[in-house]
ROROPA-120968 format. One record per residue (C-alpha): residue number from 1; x negated, y, z negated; residue in three letters. Coordinates in Angstrom, 3 decimals. Layout:
<rs>
> resi; X; Y; Z; resn
> NUM; X; Y; Z; ALA
...
</rs>
This chain:
<rs>
> resi; X; Y; Z; resn
> 1; -32.114; -17.405; -14.573; MET
> 2; -34.512; -18.543; -11.760; PRO
> 3; -34.339; -16.623; -8.498; ASP
> 4; -33.060; -19.613; -6.512; PHE
> 5; -29.913; -19.601; -8.636; GLN
> 6; -29.134; -15.960; -8.059; LYS
> 7; -26.039; -15.200; -6.005; LYS
> 8; -26.663; -12.896; -3.065; LYS
> 9; -24.385; -9.859; -2.650; ILE
> 10; -24.453; -7.840; 0.571; LEU
> 11; -22.703; -4.472; 0.373; TYR
> 12; -21.421; -2.867; 3.557; LEU
> 13; -20.177; 0.727; 3.698; VAL
> 14; -19.279; 2.727; 6.792; THR
> 15; -21.626; 5.695; 6.363; LEU
> 16; -24.892; 6.335; 4.528; SER
> 17; -23.820; 9.846; 3.493; GLU
> 18; -23.280; 10.719; -0.156; LEU
> 19; -19.593; 10.280; -0.974; GLY
> 20; -17.373; 8.338; -3.354; GLY
> 21; -17.635; 4.963; -1.607; ALA
> 22; -21.398; 5.350; -1.295; GLN
> 23; -21.790; 6.219; -4.954; ARG
> 24; -19.732; 3.154; -5.836; TYR
> 25; -22.027; 0.958; -3.734; VAL
> 26; -25.136; 2.572; -5.212; ARG
> 27; -23.944; 2.069; -8.786; ASP
> 28; -23.114; -1.588; -8.214; LEU
> 29; -26.266; -2.297; -6.221; ALA
> 30; -28.519; -0.851; -8.909; THR
> 31; -26.622; -1.902; -12.033; ARG
> 32; -25.445; -5.488; -11.461; LEU
> 33; -27.089; -8.004; -13.823; PRO
> 34; -30.468; -8.521; -12.119; ALA
> 35; -30.888; -12.019; -13.511; GLY
> 36; -27.639; -13.162; -11.931; GLU
> 37; -27.372; -11.331; -8.603; PHE
> 38; -29.668; -10.407; -5.715; SER
> 39; -28.481; -7.369; -3.765; VAL
> 40; -28.798; -5.778; -0.312; ALA
> 41; -26.936; -2.841; 1.240; VAL
> 42; -25.975; -2.165; 4.871; ALA
> 43; -24.539; 1.156; 6.041; ALA
> 44; -23.893; 3.165; 9.174; GLY
> 45; -27.045; 4.855; 10.431; GLY
> 46; -29.804; 6.444; 8.424; GLU
> 47; -28.881; 8.614; 5.470; GLY
> 48; -29.353; 9.530; 1.811; PRO
> 49; -27.724; 6.367; 0.468; LEU
> 50; -30.086; 3.947; 2.203; LEU
> 51; -33.100; 6.156; 1.504; SER
> 52; -32.319; 6.350; -2.198; GLU
> 53; -31.671; 2.625; -2.495; LEU
> 54; -34.844; 1.729; -0.594; ALA
> 55; -36.841; 3.878; -3.018; GLN
> 56; -35.218; 1.919; -5.860; SER
> 57; -36.394; -1.362; -4.357; GLY
> 58; -33.047; -2.463; -2.910; VAL
> 59; -33.127; -4.212; 0.485; THR
> 60; -31.329; -2.023; 3.053; VAL
> 61; -30.058; -2.542; 6.603; PHE
> 62; -29.118; 0.466; 8.779; PRO
> 63; -26.224; -0.296; 11.152; ILE
> 64; -26.924; 2.147; 13.967; ALA
> 65; -23.523; 2.054; 15.700; HIS
> 66; -21.235; 1.979; 12.644; LEU
> 67; -19.156; 5.196; 12.642; VAL
> 68; -16.000; 6.334; 10.865; ARG
> 69; -13.796; 7.110; 13.858; GLU
> 70; -12.268; 4.497; 16.168; ILE
> 71; -14.792; 4.025; 19.005; ALA
> 72; -14.326; 0.693; 20.841; PRO
> 73; -17.821; 0.341; 22.333; PHE
> 74; -19.606; 1.455; 19.162; LYS
> 75; -17.320; -0.737; 17.047; ASP
> 76; -18.102; -3.801; 19.171; TRP
> 77; -21.827; -3.074; 19.004; THR
> 78; -21.683; -2.400; 15.257; ALA
> 79; -19.895; -5.718; 14.728; SER
> 80; -22.756; -7.523; 16.458; ARG
> 81; -25.275; -5.675; 14.284; GLU
> 82; -23.381; -6.602; 11.121; ILE
> 83; -23.160; -10.225; 12.223; ARG
> 84; -26.940; -10.349; 12.731; ARG
> 85; -27.523; -8.935; 9.225; VAL
> 86; -25.153; -11.479; 7.674; ILE
> 87; -26.853; -14.378; 9.467; LYS
> 88; -30.279; -13.068; 8.495; ARG
> 89; -29.567; -12.428; 4.815; TRP
> 90; -27.030; -15.245; 4.224; GLN
> 91; -25.078; -13.569; 1.385; PRO
> 92; -22.816; -15.540; -0.922; ASP
> 93; -20.542; -12.479; -1.040; VAL
> 94; -20.065; -9.751; 1.542; LEU
> 95; -18.594; -6.762; -0.321; HIS
> 96; -17.152; -4.344; 2.235; VAL
> 97; -16.194; -0.763; 1.431; ASN
> 98; -13.913; 1.699; 3.256; SER
> 99; -11.520; 0.881; 6.079; SER
> 100; -13.858; 0.729; 9.083; LYS
> 101; -16.508; -1.337; 7.298; ALA
> 102; -13.736; -3.466; 5.842; GLY
> 103; -12.346; -4.368; 9.255; VAL
> 104; -15.626; -4.876; 11.111; LEU
> 105; -17.330; -6.613; 8.200; GLY
> 106; -14.513; -9.101; 7.738; THR
> 107; -14.476; -9.939; 11.439; ILE
> 108; -18.250; -10.308; 11.499; SER
> 109; -18.271; -12.606; 8.458; ALA
> 110; -16.339; -15.247; 10.392; ARG
> 111; -19.682; -16.349; 11.836; ALA
> 112; -20.723; -17.585; 8.373; THR
> 113; -17.690; -19.327; 6.798; PRO
> 114; -19.534; -19.925; 3.519; ALA
> 115; -19.713; -16.171; 2.855; THR
> 116; -16.909; -14.896; 0.627; ARG
> 117; -15.500; -11.457; 1.521; VAL
> 118; -14.465; -8.882; -1.081; ILE
> 119; -13.070; -5.542; 0.018; TYR
> 120; -12.808; -2.358; -2.021; THR
> 121; -10.241; 0.121; -0.720; ALA
> 122; -11.379; 3.596; -1.760; HIS
> 123; -7.973; 5.001; -0.887; GLY
> 124; -6.473; 3.425; 2.239; PHE
> 125; -7.158; 5.482; 5.361; VAL
> 126; -3.587; 4.903; 6.585; PHE
> 127; -2.453; 7.152; 3.730; ASN
> 128; -4.412; 10.089; 5.127; GLU
> 129; -2.626; 12.889; 7.050; PRO
> 130; -3.327; 11.333; 10.456; LEU
> 131; -1.135; 10.945; 13.567; PRO
> 132; 1.496; 8.232; 13.100; LYS
> 133; 0.012; 6.016; 15.786; TRP
> 134; -3.397; 6.086; 14.116; ARG
> 135; -1.981; 5.278; 10.692; ARG
> 136; -0.115; 2.358; 12.255; LYS
> 137; -3.295; 1.081; 13.923; VAL
> 138; -5.108; 1.162; 10.590; TYR
> 139; -2.241; -0.627; 8.809; ARG
> 140; -2.228; -3.387; 11.427; ILE
> 141; -6.009; -3.739; 11.209; ALA
> 142; -5.925; -3.853; 7.396; GLU
> 143; -3.099; -6.417; 7.389; ARG
> 144; -4.711; -8.738; 9.911; ARG
> 145; -8.203; -8.655; 8.455; THR
> 146; -6.857; -9.144; 4.921; ALA
> 147; -6.351; -12.786; 5.896; ARG
> 148; -10.120; -13.157; 6.028; GLY
> 149; -10.713; -11.445; 2.694; LYS
> 150; -10.835; -13.340; -0.565; ASP
> 151; -10.087; -10.356; -2.824; VAL
> 152; -9.013; -6.758; -2.264; LEU
> 153; -10.197; -4.474; -5.068; ILE
> 154; -8.073; -1.349; -5.402; CYS
> 155; -9.648; 1.544; -7.304; VAL
> 156; -6.209; 2.639; -8.497; SER
> 157; -2.815; 1.129; -9.184; GLN
> 158; -1.465; 3.567; -6.606; ALA
> 159; -3.567; 1.897; -3.910; ASP
> 160; -2.455; -1.532; -5.079; ARG
> 161; 1.187; -0.491; -4.820; GLN
> 162; 0.515; 0.945; -1.368; SER
> 163; -1.000; -2.360; -0.261; ALA
> 164; 2.053; -4.225; -1.517; LEU
> 165; 4.464; -1.736; 0.051; HIS
> 166; 2.887; -2.144; 3.502; TRP
> 167; 2.418; -5.929; 3.124; ASN
> 168; -1.339; -5.582; 3.506; ILE
> 169; -2.071; -8.603; 1.324; ALA
> 170; -0.263; -10.913; -1.125; PRO
> 171; -0.235; -10.103; -4.810; THR
> 172; -2.722; -12.832; -5.707; GLU
> 173; -5.410; -11.246; -3.517; LYS
> 174; -5.058; -7.793; -5.086; LEU
> 175; -6.791; -6.548; -8.216; THR
> 176; -7.345; -3.081; -9.674; THR
> 177; -10.731; -1.948; -10.986; ILE
> 178; -10.994; 1.764; -11.731; HIS
> 179; -14.162; 3.649; -10.851; ASN
> 180; -16.288; 4.507; -13.844; GLY
> 181; -19.140; 6.818; -14.809; ILE
> 182; -21.731; 7.143; -17.550; ASP
> 183; -21.190; 10.679; -18.954; PRO
> 184; -24.409; 10.545; -20.969; SER
> 185; -26.435; 10.186; -17.756; ALA
> 186; -25.217; 13.430; -16.154; ILE
> 187; -27.178; 15.894; -18.357; ARG
> 188; -24.945; 18.914; -17.841; PHE
> 189; -26.624; 22.318; -17.687; TYR
> 190; -25.714; 24.913; -20.319; PRO
> 191; -23.100; 27.364; -19.013; VAL
> 192; -25.488; 30.236; -18.380; GLN
> 193; -28.078; 28.067; -16.630; LYS
> 194; -25.394; 26.525; -14.422; ALA
> 195; -24.145; 29.991; -13.447; ARG
> 196; -27.673; 31.145; -12.627; GLU
> 197; -28.187; 28.191; -10.290; ILE
> 198; -24.858; 28.801; -8.564; LEU
> 199; -25.754; 32.472; -8.160; ALA
> 200; -28.979; 31.489; -6.416; GLN
> 201; -27.049; 29.412; -3.911; HIS
> 202; -24.534; 32.214; -3.347; ALA
> 203; -27.114; 34.856; -2.368; LYS
> 204; -26.972; 37.430; -0.916; PRO
> 205; -23.449; 37.535; -2.318; ARG
> 206; -22.897; 38.072; -6.025; SER
> 207; -21.229; 35.855; -8.631; LEU
> 208; -20.643; 38.523; -11.239; ASN
> 209; -17.240; 37.260; -12.327; SER
> 210; -16.891; 35.698; -15.746; LYS
> 211; -14.070; 33.579; -14.348; LEU
> 212; -15.402; 30.922; -11.988; LEU
> 213; -12.909; 28.457; -10.531; VAL
> 214; -14.477; 25.680; -8.514; GLY
> 215; -14.536; 22.243; -6.997; THR
> 216; -17.008; 19.715; -5.656; ILE
> 217; -15.708; 18.360; -2.363; ALA
> 218; -16.795; 17.581; 1.167; ASN
> 219; -15.293; 20.019; 3.655; LEU
> 220; -12.871; 17.550; 5.225; TYR
> 221; -9.132; 18.095; 5.924; PRO
> 222; -8.043; 15.561; 3.290; THR
> 223; -9.743; 17.582; 0.533; LYS
> 224; -7.139; 20.351; 0.769; GLY
> 225; -9.616; 23.250; 0.729; ILE
> 226; -7.248; 25.297; 2.920; ARG
> 227; -4.663; 25.044; 0.135; ASP
> 228; -7.302; 26.024; -2.404; PHE
> 229; -8.109; 29.153; -0.370; ILE
> 230; -4.427; 30.063; -0.062; ALA
> 231; -3.965; 29.561; -3.815; ALA
> 232; -7.042; 31.690; -4.525; ALA
> 233; -5.521; 34.576; -2.572; ALA
> 234; -2.563; 34.475; -4.983; MET
> 235; -4.661; 34.033; -8.117; VAL
> 236; -6.681; 37.210; -7.473; VAL
> 237; -3.443; 39.198; -7.296; GLN
> 238; -2.664; 38.172; -10.881; LYS
> 239; -6.200; 37.912; -12.263; ILE
> 240; -8.457; 40.282; -10.281; PRO
> 241; -12.147; 39.485; -10.242; GLY
> 242; -11.768; 35.709; -10.342; THR
> 243; -14.396; 34.000; -8.190; THR
> 244; -13.909; 30.697; -6.373; PHE
> 245; -16.586; 28.178; -5.430; ILE
> 246; -16.713; 25.032; -3.326; VAL
> 247; -19.807; 22.837; -3.548; ILE
> 248; -19.987; 20.546; -0.538; GLY
> 249; -20.411; 20.464; 3.209; GLU
> 250; -18.500; 19.126; 6.180; GLY
> 251; -16.870; 19.583; 9.560; SER
> 252; -14.188; 21.979; 8.298; GLU
> 253; -16.645; 24.778; 7.480; ARG
> 254; -15.976; 27.015; 10.555; PRO
> 255; -12.206; 26.813; 10.103; ALA
> 256; -12.466; 27.459; 6.367; LEU
> 257; -14.763; 30.440; 6.840; GLU
> 258; -12.248; 31.894; 9.284; SER
> 259; -9.418; 31.366; 6.781; LEU
> 260; -11.416; 32.995; 3.981; ILE
> 261; -11.970; 36.031; 6.208; HIS
> 262; -8.297; 36.142; 7.167; ARG
> 263; -7.259; 36.258; 3.490; TYR
> 264; -9.836; 38.943; 2.740; GLY
> 265; -11.715; 36.716; 0.313; LEU
> 266; -15.238; 37.114; 1.723; ASN
> 267; -16.562; 38.438; -1.612; ASP
> 268; -14.400; 36.153; -3.712; THR
> 269; -14.394; 32.651; -2.191; PHE
> 270; -17.796; 31.017; -1.628; HIS
> 271; -18.652; 27.845; 0.291; LEU
> 272; -22.033; 27.033; -1.219; LEU
> 273; -22.801; 23.887; 0.779; GLY
> 274; -24.216; 20.718; -0.704; ALA
> 275; -26.221; 21.105; -3.921; ILE
> 276; -28.253; 18.238; -5.405; PRO
> 277; -26.940; 16.928; -8.733; ASP
> 278; -23.913; 19.195; -8.380; ALA
> 279; -22.108; 17.573; -11.317; ALA
> 280; -24.653; 19.120; -13.690; ARG
> 281; -23.247; 22.542; -12.735; LEU
> 282; -19.675; 21.807; -13.836; LEU
> 283; -19.913; 23.689; -17.177; PRO
> 284; -20.051; 26.925; -15.134; ALA
> 285; -16.383; 26.547; -14.137; PHE
> 286; -13.578; 27.964; -16.240; GLU
> 287; -11.206; 25.744; -14.264; VAL
> 288; -11.915; 22.763; -12.031; TYR
> 289; -9.641; 22.240; -9.024; VAL
> 290; -8.896; 19.137; -6.981; ASN
> 291; -6.613; 20.095; -4.081; ALA
> 292; -6.816; 16.828; -2.127; SER
> 293; -4.028; 15.440; 0.038; HIS
> 294; -5.360; 11.896; -0.388; LYS
> 295; -7.625; 10.322; -2.998; GLU
> 296; -8.643; 6.947; -4.317; GLY
> 297; -10.119; 7.414; -7.792; PHE
> 298; -12.435; 10.414; -7.318; PRO
> 299; -15.807; 10.511; -9.039; TYR
> 300; -15.879; 14.305; -8.937; SER
> 301; -12.772; 14.401; -11.108; LEU
> 302; -14.230; 11.875; -13.552; LEU
> 303; -17.293; 14.114; -13.841; GLU
> 304; -15.142; 17.206; -14.417; ALA
> 305; -13.347; 15.300; -17.173; MET
> 306; -16.701; 14.324; -18.708; ALA
> 307; -17.698; 18.009; -18.645; ALA
> 308; -14.448; 18.745; -20.529; GLN
> 309; -13.311; 21.206; -17.873; ARG
> 310; -9.671; 22.319; -17.738; PRO
> 311; -8.377; 20.724; -14.527; ILE
> 312; -5.689; 21.629; -11.999; ALA
> 313; -5.257; 18.747; -9.560; ALA
> 314; -2.878; 17.374; -6.962; THR
> 315; -0.961; 14.260; -7.987; ALA
> 316; -2.277; 11.969; -5.246; VAL
> 317; -3.717; 8.449; -5.246; GLY
> 318; -5.173; 7.464; -8.594; GLY
> 319; -5.312; 11.020; -9.974; VAL
> 320; -2.177; 10.607; -12.158; PRO
> 321; -3.814; 7.499; -13.657; GLU
> 322; -6.815; 9.622; -14.648; MET
> 323; -5.023; 12.758; -15.806; LEU
> 324; -1.631; 12.802; -17.451; ARG
> 325; 0.156; 16.036; -16.637; ASP
> 326; 0.219; 18.251; -19.706; GLY
> 327; -2.203; 16.007; -21.614; ASN
> 328; -5.600; 16.086; -19.866; GLU
> 329; -4.777; 18.675; -17.225; GLY
> 330; -2.095; 20.049; -14.927; LEU
> 331; -0.856; 18.130; -11.884; LEU
> 332; 0.859; 19.671; -8.858; VAL
> 333; 2.226; 18.281; -5.581; PRO
> 334; -0.239; 18.188; -2.652; PRO
> 335; 0.016; 20.800; 0.069; GLY
> 336; 1.678; 23.421; -2.150; GLN
> 337; -0.656; 26.398; -2.732; PRO
> 338; 1.924; 28.255; -4.821; VAL
> 339; 2.090; 25.410; -7.343; ALA
> 340; -1.708; 25.164; -7.370; LEU
> 341; -1.946; 28.910; -7.962; ASN
> 342; 0.469; 28.664; -10.890; ASN
> 343; -1.562; 25.876; -12.507; ALA
> 344; -4.855; 27.757; -12.119; ILE
> 345; -3.352; 30.958; -13.559; VAL
> 346; -1.853; 29.047; -16.491; GLN
> 347; -5.220; 27.547; -17.395; LEU
> 348; -7.046; 30.861; -17.032; LEU
> 349; -4.538; 32.763; -19.142; GLN
> 350; -4.009; 30.155; -21.859; ASN
> 351; -7.497; 29.406; -23.141; ARG
> 352; -6.348; 27.377; -26.142; ALA
> 353; -4.309; 25.030; -23.984; GLN
> 354; -7.131; 24.772; -21.454; ALA
> 355; -9.619; 23.844; -24.169; GLN
> 356; -7.262; 21.184; -25.531; THR
> 357; -6.847; 19.660; -22.069; PHE
> 358; -10.605; 19.652; -21.491; GLY
> 359; -11.355; 17.938; -24.790; HIS
> 360; -8.674; 15.290; -24.155; ALA
> 361; -10.052; 14.653; -20.669; ALA
> 362; -13.550; 14.143; -22.038; GLY
> 363; -12.288; 11.681; -24.624; GLN
> 364; -10.335; 9.703; -22.050; ARG
> 365; -13.121; 9.290; -19.518; VAL
> 366; -15.510; 8.217; -22.274; GLY
> 367; -13.192; 5.442; -23.406; HIS
> 368; -11.267; 4.246; -20.359; GLU
> 369; -13.310; 4.931; -17.218; PHE
> 370; -16.874; 3.932; -18.015; THR
> 371; -19.480; 2.635; -15.595; LEU
> 372; -20.207; -0.381; -17.796; SER
> 373; -16.559; -1.445; -17.603; GLN
> 374; -16.533; -1.083; -13.803; MET
> 375; -19.739; -3.111; -13.435; ILE
> 376; -18.600; -5.926; -15.694; GLU
> 377; -15.136; -6.227; -14.116; LYS
> 378; -16.659; -6.311; -10.630; THR
> 379; -19.245; -8.920; -11.627; ALA
> 380; -16.439; -11.006; -13.140; ALA
> 381; -14.592; -10.733; -9.817; CYS
> 382; -17.662; -12.105; -7.997; TYR
> 383; -17.877; -15.008; -10.442; ARG
> 384; -14.214; -15.927; -9.969; ARG
> 385; -14.512; -15.902; -6.179; VAL
> 386; -17.711; -17.945; -6.196; LEU
> 387; -16.292; -20.502; -8.611; GLU
> 388; -13.608; -21.332; -6.031; ARG
> 389; -16.291; -22.461; -3.562; THR
> 390; -18.112; -24.767; -5.966; GLN
</rs>
């Protein structure tokens, strides 16, 4: 297909950090059919996402004033920056990701009426444990800007139902496309190699335990790491010597370190910080934990499924669509460390059941939540929206 016939897609995401929404943007930007689409990516500030995409030959636009929190002056300035990028690049589709980018991007796109707007909600921010007034502000913003969006992609049926419940958008604007991964591309380390790498990151502390329970998560309140720590304190009473690991970094670190000390887990619970290609280390874990209070359709859990890890997870967002309780893992209510402790202990003590869950999880992710399916469904969504304008 000649270049002049290619449809131009501009992705906008709030931050250029490495998280679920950013990975989603990266996968689409680098895997869409190159003969059909031309792609650019805009994101808040400088960061790993834009650097990685630029190295891959993708056109990138840093939005200096785009930040996650509500900040009126920065938001106004960021909206002007976004508007300039849209006018400069003239995309056929502006694909906005996450709540802040979704609101500002939709408003900014009004300057170019020919640009279609598609929004992916990676778990609505108004479902996070925020003050009531802030959740209400986000709901109002989502509802009002939905009028300017052509399609809202929900990464889970749970998000779609949430959008309907809060009258965010009419049914005909909502579609569900699950996140997907390519398990064959992860190249998991053998168990012993993965443990050696983790031990290097844990120094000077030791990871001598044969029972490693871990998670990959940014250290943010919504990830429920406080509950994970509280559950760990109970697990070690029943199964002494178990070691707990969190791979990830974030603003909660000081508070979490204080909590670890308070529970007397300094030699047992390790915050290892961010580790490149962390998913390759998953075979080191006897049990994988997701303690989140809010999720969309988490990539880290898809990767744990691909690694065939026994999983104990909170039943939030799209997680129950990924893991059926008692089939591919164990699900517990969010914010309940006792229930999380019980699930972890059950998986550690019942190896046969844990192995069965892990195998079933690997089979499911390989059949139902693949990257190729996500790419094709999203490309089909672009085609449908663009056909309406012809």
